[in-house]
C-alpha atoms as an extended CHARMM CRD file, in Angstrom:
* protein
*
       232  EXT
         1         1  UNK       CA              0.0000000000        0.0000000000        0.0000000000  PROA      1               0.0000000000
         2         2  UNK       CA              1.3190000000        3.4380000000       -0.9280000000  PROA      2               0.0000000000
         3         3  UNK       CA              1.3470000000        6.1650000000        1.7150000000  PROA      3               0.0000000000
         4         4  UNK       CA             -1.1580000000        8.9690000000        1.0850000000  PROA      4               0.0000000000
         5         5  UNK       CA              0.0520000000       12.4570000000        1.9690000000  PROA      5               0.0000000000
         6         6  UNK       CA             -2.8980000000       14.6670000000        2.9000000000  PROA      6               0.0000000000
         7         7  UNK       CA             -2.7310000000       18.4510000000        3.1680000000  PROA      7               0.0000000000
         8         8  UNK       CA             -5.6930000000       19.2220000000        5.4040000000  PROA      8               0.0000000000
         9         9  UNK       CA             -7.2340000000       21.7450000000        7.7330000000  PROA      9               0.0000000000
        10        10  UNK       CA             -9.0820000000       23.7190000000        5.0370000000  PROA      10              0.0000000000
        11        11  UNK       CA            -11.3140000000       23.1780000000        6.9240000000  PROA      11              0.0000000000
        12        12  UNK       CA            -10.7040000000       20.4030000000        9.4550000000  PROA      12              0.0000000000
        13        13  UNK       CA            -14.4180000000       19.5560000000        9.1370000000  PROA      13              0.0000000000
        14        14  UNK       CA            -13.9280000000       18.3160000000        5.5850000000  PROA      14              0.0000000000
        15        15  UNK       CA            -10.4770000000       16.8950000000        6.3130000000  PROA      15              0.0000000000
        16        16  UNK       CA            -12.0870000000       14.6370000000        8.8940000000  PROA      16              0.0000000000
        17        17  UNK       CA            -14.4220000000       13.4080000000        6.1500000000  PROA      17              0.0000000000
        18        18  UNK       CA            -11.4320000000       12.6180000000        3.9380000000  PROA      18              0.0000000000
        19        19  UNK       CA             -9.8680000000       10.5420000000        6.7200000000  PROA      19              0.0000000000
        20        20  UNK       CA            -13.1350000000        8.7020000000        7.3640000000  PROA      20              0.0000000000
        21        21  UNK       CA            -13.8920000000        7.9760000000        3.7070000000  PROA      21              0.0000000000
        22        22  UNK       CA            -10.3490000000        6.8670000000        2.8840000000  PROA      22              0.0000000000
        23        23  UNK       CA            -10.1720000000        4.4440000000        5.7960000000  PROA      23              0.0000000000
        24        24  UNK       CA            -13.6610000000        3.0740000000        5.2180000000  PROA      24              0.0000000000
        25        25  UNK       CA            -12.8990000000        2.5120000000        1.5400000000  PROA      25              0.0000000000
        26        26  UNK       CA             -9.6130000000        0.7350000000        2.2640000000  PROA      26              0.0000000000
        27        27  UNK       CA            -11.3820000000       -1.4980000000        4.7780000000  PROA      27              0.0000000000
        28        28  UNK       CA            -14.2370000000       -2.1910000000        2.3540000000  PROA      28              0.0000000000
        29        29  UNK       CA            -11.7800000000       -3.3380000000       -0.3000000000  PROA      29              0.0000000000
        30        30  UNK       CA             -9.2790000000       -5.2130000000        1.8490000000  PROA      30              0.0000000000
        31        31  UNK       CA            -11.4060000000       -6.4460000000        4.7540000000  PROA      31              0.0000000000
        32        32  UNK       CA            -10.3780000000       -7.4370000000        8.2500000000  PROA      32              0.0000000000
        33        33  UNK       CA             -9.2040000000       -4.4650000000       10.2460000000  PROA      33              0.0000000000
        34        34  UNK       CA             -7.2810000000       -2.9460000000        7.3310000000  PROA      34              0.0000000000
        35        35  UNK       CA             -6.9590000000        0.8350000000        7.2400000000  PROA      35              0.0000000000
        36        36  UNK       CA             -5.1280000000        3.4030000000        5.1680000000  PROA      36              0.0000000000
        37        37  UNK       CA             -1.4420000000        4.1590000000        5.3980000000  PROA      37              0.0000000000
        38        38  UNK       CA             -1.4310000000        7.9380000000        5.3960000000  PROA      38              0.0000000000
        39        39  UNK       CA              0.0810000000       11.1430000000        6.7210000000  PROA      39              0.0000000000
        40        40  UNK       CA             -1.7620000000       14.4340000000        7.2280000000  PROA      40              0.0000000000
        41        41  UNK       CA             -0.3190000000       17.8930000000        7.6240000000  PROA      41              0.0000000000
        42        42  UNK       CA             -3.1290000000       20.1430000000        8.8450000000  PROA      42              0.0000000000
        43        43  UNK       CA             -2.8150000000       23.9160000000        8.6040000000  PROA      43              0.0000000000
        44        44  UNK       CA             -4.4230000000       26.6590000000       10.7010000000  PROA      44              0.0000000000
        45        45  UNK       CA             -7.3860000000       27.6560000000        8.5650000000  PROA      45              0.0000000000
        46        46  UNK       CA             -7.6710000000       31.1210000000       10.1040000000  PROA      46              0.0000000000
        47        47  UNK       CA             -4.4180000000       32.0940000000        8.4040000000  PROA      47              0.0000000000
        48        48  UNK       CA             -5.4680000000       30.4920000000        5.1230000000  PROA      48              0.0000000000
        49        49  UNK       CA             -8.8740000000       32.1800000000        5.1200000000  PROA      49              0.0000000000
        50        50  UNK       CA             -7.3240000000       35.6050000000        5.7610000000  PROA      50              0.0000000000
        51        51  UNK       CA             -4.7910000000       35.2420000000        2.9520000000  PROA      51              0.0000000000
        52        52  UNK       CA             -7.4790000000       34.0120000000        0.5400000000  PROA      52              0.0000000000
        53        53  UNK       CA             -9.6600000000       37.0370000000        1.1400000000  PROA      53              0.0000000000
        54        54  UNK       CA             -6.6410000000       39.3570000000        0.9180000000  PROA      54              0.0000000000
        55        55  UNK       CA             -5.8080000000       37.7880000000       -2.4420000000  PROA      55              0.0000000000
        56        56  UNK       CA             -2.2950000000       36.8850000000       -1.2750000000  PROA      56              0.0000000000
        57        57  UNK       CA             -1.9010000000       33.7420000000       -3.3700000000  PROA      57              0.0000000000
        58        58  UNK       CA              1.8890000000       33.9180000000       -3.2520000000  PROA      58              0.0000000000
        59        59  UNK       CA              1.8620000000       33.4310000000        0.5270000000  PROA      59              0.0000000000
        60        60  UNK       CA             -0.7360000000       30.6950000000        0.1480000000  PROA      60              0.0000000000
        61        61  UNK       CA              1.4260000000       28.9390000000       -2.4290000000  PROA      61              0.0000000000
        62        62  UNK       CA              4.3790000000       29.0900000000       -0.0490000000  PROA      62              0.0000000000
        63        63  UNK       CA              2.2870000000       27.6200000000        2.7780000000  PROA      63              0.0000000000
        64        64  UNK       CA              1.1780000000       24.7410000000        0.5540000000  PROA      64              0.0000000000
        65        65  UNK       CA              4.7190000000       24.1400000000       -0.6830000000  PROA      65              0.0000000000
        66        66  UNK       CA              5.9450000000       23.8530000000        2.9050000000  PROA      66              0.0000000000
        67        67  UNK       CA              3.1260000000       21.4420000000        3.7550000000  PROA      67              0.0000000000
        68        68  UNK       CA              3.9130000000       19.2510000000        0.7430000000  PROA      68              0.0000000000
        69        69  UNK       CA              7.6140000000       19.1900000000        1.6110000000  PROA      69              0.0000000000
        70        70  UNK       CA              6.8180000000       18.0470000000        5.1550000000  PROA      70              0.0000000000
        71        71  UNK       CA              4.7520000000       15.1840000000        3.7420000000  PROA      71              0.0000000000
        72        72  UNK       CA              7.4870000000       14.2480000000        1.2900000000  PROA      72              0.0000000000
        73        73  UNK       CA             10.0520000000       14.1480000000        4.1000000000  PROA      73              0.0000000000
        74        74  UNK       CA              7.6220000000       12.0580000000        6.1430000000  PROA      74              0.0000000000
        75        75  UNK       CA              7.4770000000        9.3670000000        3.4770000000  PROA      75              0.0000000000
        76        76  UNK       CA              4.3220000000       10.1230000000        1.4810000000  PROA      76              0.0000000000
        77        77  UNK       CA              4.1560000000        8.5970000000       -1.9980000000  PROA      77              0.0000000000
        78        78  UNK       CA              1.7400000000       11.1500000000       -3.4590000000  PROA      78              0.0000000000
        79        79  UNK       CA             -0.0860000000       14.3130000000       -2.3650000000  PROA      79              0.0000000000
        80        80  UNK       CA             -3.8110000000       14.8840000000       -1.8620000000  PROA      80              0.0000000000
        81        81  UNK       CA             -4.8450000000       18.4950000000       -1.2530000000  PROA      81              0.0000000000
        82        82  UNK       CA             -8.0510000000       18.2390000000        0.7960000000  PROA      82              0.0000000000
        83        83  UNK       CA             -9.7380000000       21.3350000000       -0.6080000000  PROA      83              0.0000000000
        84        84  UNK       CA            -10.9660000000       22.5940000000       -3.9670000000  PROA      84              0.0000000000
        85        85  UNK       CA            -10.0910000000       26.2760000000       -3.5810000000  PROA      85              0.0000000000
        86        86  UNK       CA             -6.4150000000       25.7570000000       -2.8080000000  PROA      86              0.0000000000
        87        87  UNK       CA             -5.9360000000       23.9390000000       -6.0960000000  PROA      87              0.0000000000
        88        88  UNK       CA             -5.4660000000       27.5380000000       -7.2500000000  PROA      88              0.0000000000
        89        89  UNK       CA             -1.8130000000       26.8920000000       -6.2600000000  PROA      89              0.0000000000
        90        90  UNK       CA             -1.5960000000       23.2670000000       -7.4400000000  PROA      90              0.0000000000
        91        91  UNK       CA              1.2940000000       24.0060000000       -9.7920000000  PROA      91              0.0000000000
        92        92  UNK       CA              3.3300000000       25.4720000000       -6.9320000000  PROA      92              0.0000000000
        93        93  UNK       CA              2.8400000000       22.2820000000       -4.9300000000  PROA      93              0.0000000000
        94        94  UNK       CA              3.8040000000       20.0490000000       -7.8520000000  PROA      94              0.0000000000
        95        95  UNK       CA              6.9660000000       22.0410000000       -8.4990000000  PROA      95              0.0000000000
        96        96  UNK       CA              8.0420000000       21.8660000000       -4.8390000000  PROA      96              0.0000000000
        97        97  UNK       CA              8.1500000000       18.0850000000       -4.4420000000  PROA      97              0.0000000000
        98        98  UNK       CA              9.1430000000       14.9860000000       -6.3700000000  PROA      98              0.0000000000
        99        99  UNK       CA              5.7250000000       13.4590000000       -5.7840000000  PROA      99              0.0000000000
       100       100  UNK       CA              2.5920000000       13.4050000000       -7.9250000000  PROA      100             0.0000000000
       101       101  UNK       CA             -0.3580000000       15.5730000000       -6.8890000000  PROA      101             0.0000000000
       102       102  UNK       CA             -3.7620000000       13.9450000000       -7.3150000000  PROA      102             0.0000000000
       103       103  UNK       CA             -5.7180000000       16.9430000000       -8.6250000000  PROA      103             0.0000000000
       104       104  UNK       CA             -9.2960000000       17.0220000000       -7.3200000000  PROA      104             0.0000000000
       105       105  UNK       CA            -10.8190000000       18.1480000000      -10.6320000000  PROA      105             0.0000000000
       106       106  UNK       CA             -9.5500000000       15.1660000000      -12.6270000000  PROA      106             0.0000000000
       107       107  UNK       CA            -11.3200000000       12.2250000000      -10.9310000000  PROA      107             0.0000000000
       108       108  UNK       CA            -14.4010000000       14.4340000000      -10.6430000000  PROA      108             0.0000000000
       109       109  UNK       CA            -14.4040000000       15.0830000000      -14.3830000000  PROA      109             0.0000000000
       110       110  UNK       CA            -13.8000000000       11.3980000000      -15.0780000000  PROA      110             0.0000000000
       111       111  UNK       CA            -16.9150000000       10.4850000000      -13.0990000000  PROA      111             0.0000000000
       112       112  UNK       CA            -18.9720000000       13.1290000000      -14.8640000000  PROA      112             0.0000000000
       113       113  UNK       CA            -17.8790000000       12.0550000000      -18.3280000000  PROA      113             0.0000000000
       114       114  UNK       CA            -18.4490000000        8.3870000000      -17.4950000000  PROA      114             0.0000000000
       115       115  UNK       CA            -22.0160000000        9.3040000000      -16.5280000000  PROA      115             0.0000000000
       116       116  UNK       CA            -22.5100000000       10.9390000000      -19.9170000000  PROA      116             0.0000000000
       117       117  UNK       CA            -22.8560000000       14.5690000000      -18.8090000000  PROA      117             0.0000000000
       118       118  UNK       CA            -21.1980000000       17.5560000000      -20.4490000000  PROA      118             0.0000000000
       119       119  UNK       CA            -22.9860000000       20.6970000000      -19.1240000000  PROA      119             0.0000000000
       120       120  UNK       CA            -22.2860000000       20.9820000000      -15.4210000000  PROA      120             0.0000000000
       121       121  UNK       CA            -23.2320000000       23.3930000000      -12.6650000000  PROA      121             0.0000000000
       122       122  UNK       CA            -20.4980000000       24.3090000000      -10.1870000000  PROA      122             0.0000000000
       123       123  UNK       CA            -20.8980000000       25.3200000000       -6.5400000000  PROA      123             0.0000000000
       124       124  UNK       CA            -17.9390000000       26.3270000000       -4.3980000000  PROA      124             0.0000000000
       125       125  UNK       CA            -16.2130000000       29.2960000000       -2.8640000000  PROA      125             0.0000000000
       126       126  UNK       CA            -16.2520000000       32.5230000000       -4.8400000000  PROA      126             0.0000000000
       127       127  UNK       CA            -12.6230000000       31.8070000000       -5.7490000000  PROA      127             0.0000000000
       128       128  UNK       CA            -13.5270000000       28.4480000000       -7.2820000000  PROA      128             0.0000000000
       129       129  UNK       CA            -16.6650000000       29.6730000000       -9.0280000000  PROA      129             0.0000000000
       130       130  UNK       CA            -15.2200000000       32.9040000000      -10.3940000000  PROA      130             0.0000000000
       131       131  UNK       CA            -11.5540000000       32.2260000000      -11.1630000000  PROA      131             0.0000000000
       132       132  UNK       CA            -10.3720000000       30.0840000000      -14.0530000000  PROA      132             0.0000000000
       133       133  UNK       CA             -8.0490000000       27.5940000000      -12.3280000000  PROA      133             0.0000000000
       134       134  UNK       CA            -10.8810000000       25.0890000000      -11.7660000000  PROA      134             0.0000000000
       135       135  UNK       CA            -13.3940000000       25.8130000000      -14.5310000000  PROA      135             0.0000000000
       136       136  UNK       CA            -10.5710000000       26.1290000000      -17.0270000000  PROA      136             0.0000000000
       137       137  UNK       CA             -9.1660000000       22.7160000000      -16.1760000000  PROA      137             0.0000000000
       138       138  UNK       CA            -12.5990000000       21.1040000000      -16.5110000000  PROA      138             0.0000000000
       139       139  UNK       CA            -13.0430000000       22.6800000000      -19.9280000000  PROA      139             0.0000000000
       140       140  UNK       CA             -9.5440000000       22.4090000000      -21.3880000000  PROA      140             0.0000000000
       141       141  UNK       CA             -8.5890000000       18.9620000000      -20.1080000000  PROA      141             0.0000000000
       142       142  UNK       CA            -11.9810000000       17.2950000000      -19.9620000000  PROA      142             0.0000000000
       143       143  UNK       CA            -14.2570000000       19.1580000000      -22.3830000000  PROA      143             0.0000000000
       144       144  UNK       CA            -16.8990000000       20.0540000000      -19.8010000000  PROA      144             0.0000000000
       145       145  UNK       CA            -19.1430000000       23.0910000000      -20.1900000000  PROA      145             0.0000000000
       146       146  UNK       CA            -19.3050000000       24.6520000000      -16.7090000000  PROA      146             0.0000000000
       147       147  UNK       CA            -21.9390000000       27.1170000000      -15.5190000000  PROA      147             0.0000000000
       148       148  UNK       CA            -21.9390000000       28.9110000000      -12.1700000000  PROA      148             0.0000000000
       149       149  UNK       CA            -24.6780000000       30.7160000000      -10.2230000000  PROA      149             0.0000000000
       150       150  UNK       CA            -25.3220000000       34.4110000000      -10.7930000000  PROA      150             0.0000000000
       151       151  UNK       CA            -23.5520000000       36.9810000000       -8.6230000000  PROA      151             0.0000000000
       152       152  UNK       CA            -26.1530000000       37.1030000000       -5.8550000000  PROA      152             0.0000000000
       153       153  UNK       CA            -26.3090000000       33.3170000000       -5.5910000000  PROA      153             0.0000000000
       154       154  UNK       CA            -22.5050000000       33.0390000000       -5.6480000000  PROA      154             0.0000000000
       155       155  UNK       CA            -22.3920000000       35.3800000000       -2.6530000000  PROA      155             0.0000000000
       156       156  UNK       CA            -24.8670000000       33.2020000000       -0.7470000000  PROA      156             0.0000000000
       157       157  UNK       CA            -22.9650000000       29.9990000000       -1.5330000000  PROA      157             0.0000000000
       158       158  UNK       CA            -19.6460000000       31.5650000000       -0.4750000000  PROA      158             0.0000000000
       159       159  UNK       CA            -20.9350000000       33.0790000000        2.7670000000  PROA      159             0.0000000000
       160       160  UNK       CA            -22.5810000000       29.8550000000        3.9080000000  PROA      160             0.0000000000
       161       161  UNK       CA            -19.2980000000       28.0230000000        3.3810000000  PROA      161             0.0000000000
       162       162  UNK       CA            -17.1620000000       30.4730000000        5.3460000000  PROA      162             0.0000000000
       163       163  UNK       CA            -19.6500000000       31.5200000000        8.0240000000  PROA      163             0.0000000000
       164       164  UNK       CA            -21.2720000000       28.1490000000        8.6820000000  PROA      164             0.0000000000
       165       165  UNK       CA            -19.9110000000       24.9950000000        7.0690000000  PROA      165             0.0000000000
       166       166  UNK       CA            -16.2400000000       25.4490000000        8.0050000000  PROA      166             0.0000000000
       167       167  UNK       CA            -17.4830000000       25.7620000000       11.5980000000  PROA      167             0.0000000000
       168       168  UNK       CA            -19.5920000000       22.6160000000       11.3330000000  PROA      168             0.0000000000
       169       169  UNK       CA            -22.8550000000       24.5860000000       11.3300000000  PROA      169             0.0000000000
       170       170  UNK       CA            -25.5430000000       22.9360000000        9.2040000000  PROA      170             0.0000000000
       171       171  UNK       CA            -28.8730000000       24.7460000000        9.0980000000  PROA      171             0.0000000000
       172       172  UNK       CA            -32.1750000000       23.9390000000        7.3620000000  PROA      172             0.0000000000
       173       173  UNK       CA            -32.3120000000       27.5050000000        6.0450000000  PROA      173             0.0000000000
       174       174  UNK       CA            -28.9600000000       27.1790000000        4.3220000000  PROA      174             0.0000000000
       175       175  UNK       CA            -29.8940000000       23.7900000000        2.9090000000  PROA      175             0.0000000000
       176       176  UNK       CA            -33.0200000000       25.3480000000        1.4070000000  PROA      176             0.0000000000
       177       177  UNK       CA            -30.9750000000       28.2080000000       -0.0450000000  PROA      177             0.0000000000
       178       178  UNK       CA            -28.6470000000       25.7200000000       -1.7420000000  PROA      178             0.0000000000
       179       179  UNK       CA            -31.6320000000       23.7230000000       -3.0380000000  PROA      179             0.0000000000
       180       180  UNK       CA            -33.0030000000       26.8500000000       -4.7000000000  PROA      180             0.0000000000
       181       181  UNK       CA            -29.6220000000       27.7800000000       -6.1920000000  PROA      181             0.0000000000
       182       182  UNK       CA            -29.1890000000       24.2620000000       -7.5720000000  PROA      182             0.0000000000
       183       183  UNK       CA            -32.6860000000       24.4480000000       -9.0690000000  PROA      183             0.0000000000
       184       184  UNK       CA            -31.7720000000       27.6840000000      -10.8440000000  PROA      184             0.0000000000
       185       185  UNK       CA            -28.6590000000       26.0330000000      -12.3070000000  PROA      185             0.0000000000
       186       186  UNK       CA            -30.8420000000       23.1940000000      -13.5780000000  PROA      186             0.0000000000
       187       187  UNK       CA            -33.2060000000       25.7170000000      -15.1620000000  PROA      187             0.0000000000
       188       188  UNK       CA            -30.1800000000       27.0880000000      -17.0540000000  PROA      188             0.0000000000
       189       189  UNK       CA            -29.3570000000       23.6610000000      -18.4280000000  PROA      189             0.0000000000
       190       190  UNK       CA            -27.1110000000       21.9970000000      -15.8620000000  PROA      190             0.0000000000
       191       191  UNK       CA            -27.3310000000       18.2240000000      -16.3220000000  PROA      191             0.0000000000
       192       192  UNK       CA            -25.5880000000       17.6530000000      -12.9900000000  PROA      192             0.0000000000
       193       193  UNK       CA            -23.9150000000       19.7640000000      -10.2930000000  PROA      193             0.0000000000
       194       194  UNK       CA            -20.4080000000       19.6090000000       -8.8350000000  PROA      194             0.0000000000
       195       195  UNK       CA            -20.2130000000       20.1880000000       -5.0900000000  PROA      195             0.0000000000
       196       196  UNK       CA            -16.9250000000       21.9960000000       -5.6350000000  PROA      196             0.0000000000
       197       197  UNK       CA            -16.1380000000       22.8030000000       -2.0320000000  PROA      197             0.0000000000
       198       198  UNK       CA            -15.2310000000       19.9760000000        0.3050000000  PROA      198             0.0000000000
       199       199  UNK       CA            -17.6280000000       21.2010000000        3.0180000000  PROA      199             0.0000000000
       200       200  UNK       CA            -20.7620000000       21.3140000000        0.8590000000  PROA      200             0.0000000000
       201       201  UNK       CA            -21.3150000000       17.5660000000        1.2750000000  PROA      201             0.0000000000
       202       202  UNK       CA            -22.0180000000       18.3170000000        4.9520000000  PROA      202             0.0000000000
       203       203  UNK       CA            -25.0780000000       20.3300000000        3.8990000000  PROA      203             0.0000000000
       204       204  UNK       CA            -26.4140000000       18.9650000000        0.6070000000  PROA      204             0.0000000000
       205       205  UNK       CA            -27.4110000000       15.4160000000       -0.3270000000  PROA      205             0.0000000000
       206       206  UNK       CA            -28.8230000000       13.8650000000       -3.5180000000  PROA      206             0.0000000000
       207       207  UNK       CA            -32.3580000000       14.4250000000       -2.2230000000  PROA      207             0.0000000000
       208       208  UNK       CA            -31.7680000000       18.1750000000       -2.4950000000  PROA      208             0.0000000000
       209       209  UNK       CA            -31.3430000000       18.1600000000       -6.2660000000  PROA      209             0.0000000000
       210       210  UNK       CA            -33.3570000000       17.1650000000       -9.3230000000  PROA      210             0.0000000000
       211       211  UNK       CA            -30.0960000000       16.2320000000      -11.0990000000  PROA      211             0.0000000000
       212       212  UNK       CA            -27.1100000000       14.1380000000       -9.9650000000  PROA      212             0.0000000000
       213       213  UNK       CA            -24.6440000000       15.7320000000       -7.5600000000  PROA      213             0.0000000000
       214       214  UNK       CA            -20.9220000000       15.0290000000       -7.7800000000  PROA      214             0.0000000000
       215       215  UNK       CA            -19.3950000000       15.3090000000       -4.3110000000  PROA      215             0.0000000000
       216       216  UNK       CA            -15.7350000000       16.1680000000       -4.7820000000  PROA      216             0.0000000000
       217       217  UNK       CA            -14.8040000000       15.1410000000       -1.2370000000  PROA      217             0.0000000000
       218       218  UNK       CA            -15.9210000000       11.5530000000       -1.7050000000  PROA      218             0.0000000000
       219       219  UNK       CA            -14.6910000000       11.3210000000       -5.2930000000  PROA      219             0.0000000000
       220       220  UNK       CA            -11.2410000000       12.6560000000       -4.3810000000  PROA      220             0.0000000000
       221       221  UNK       CA            -10.9260000000       10.4490000000       -1.3020000000  PROA      221             0.0000000000
       222       222  UNK       CA            -11.8650000000        7.3180000000       -3.2310000000  PROA      222             0.0000000000
       223       223  UNK       CA             -9.4250000000        8.2710000000       -5.9920000000  PROA      223             0.0000000000
       224       224  UNK       CA             -6.7190000000        8.5210000000       -3.3220000000  PROA      224             0.0000000000
       225       225  UNK       CA             -7.4790000000        4.9390000000       -2.3050000000  PROA      225             0.0000000000
       226       226  UNK       CA             -7.2940000000        3.8670000000       -5.9540000000  PROA      226             0.0000000000
       227       227  UNK       CA             -3.8380000000        5.4170000000       -6.1580000000  PROA      227             0.0000000000
       228       228  UNK       CA             -2.6900000000        3.9650000000       -2.8330000000  PROA      228             0.0000000000
       229       229  UNK       CA             -3.7070000000        0.4360000000       -3.8050000000  PROA      229             0.0000000000
       230       230  UNK       CA             -2.4840000000        0.6160000000       -7.3850000000  PROA      230             0.0000000000
       231       231  UNK       CA             -0.0960000000       -2.1660000000       -8.3520000000  PROA      231             0.0000000000
       232       232  UNK       CA              3.4920000000       -1.1190000000       -9.0900000000  PROA      232             0.0000000000
């Protein structure tokens, strides 16, 4: 079994889900009391959140580089960045270590294409929904047509993530708000919706959408197990 190197803490709520899913999936496949061989370096999200909203992506890249180097020195065989937004600095991580980075958008796109969808709604932080690092990869590498909510809905999605979900707060009112935003994406032609923030799976389930939802947390975690158990 390869050793998974997890960069977590963004937020720890979703990182805990990664750890749970990875270990459950390893046990499901291997049986007995088997569990994953992994390392996690967890950052202080308060610092990360501040730098994100200040737009200081150079400092964020440096923080992620340092985290990846710690995992490499600890014996990780590949890197899993347990967040969608921080894939904004994925290239900086890849250039810092001699380990592959399992990019969260790639297994997500593979699942979507295998299901036969090509026009996809995207929910996430404002950074993920508005900047090109995520949407661009889905389009250029995987041929997916990505649509995002309008400005007012993007603000709602973003604020619920940072004011509630990263703190583990799950409210019926916020779930209803997300349901309505998803419905508006469907009205605009979305055949399915990417839950493109690793905390959204805490709030939204398949019952909240008329179209399939692609939970990046679960997809990414399962892809990490695929990589860890891959034959040499």
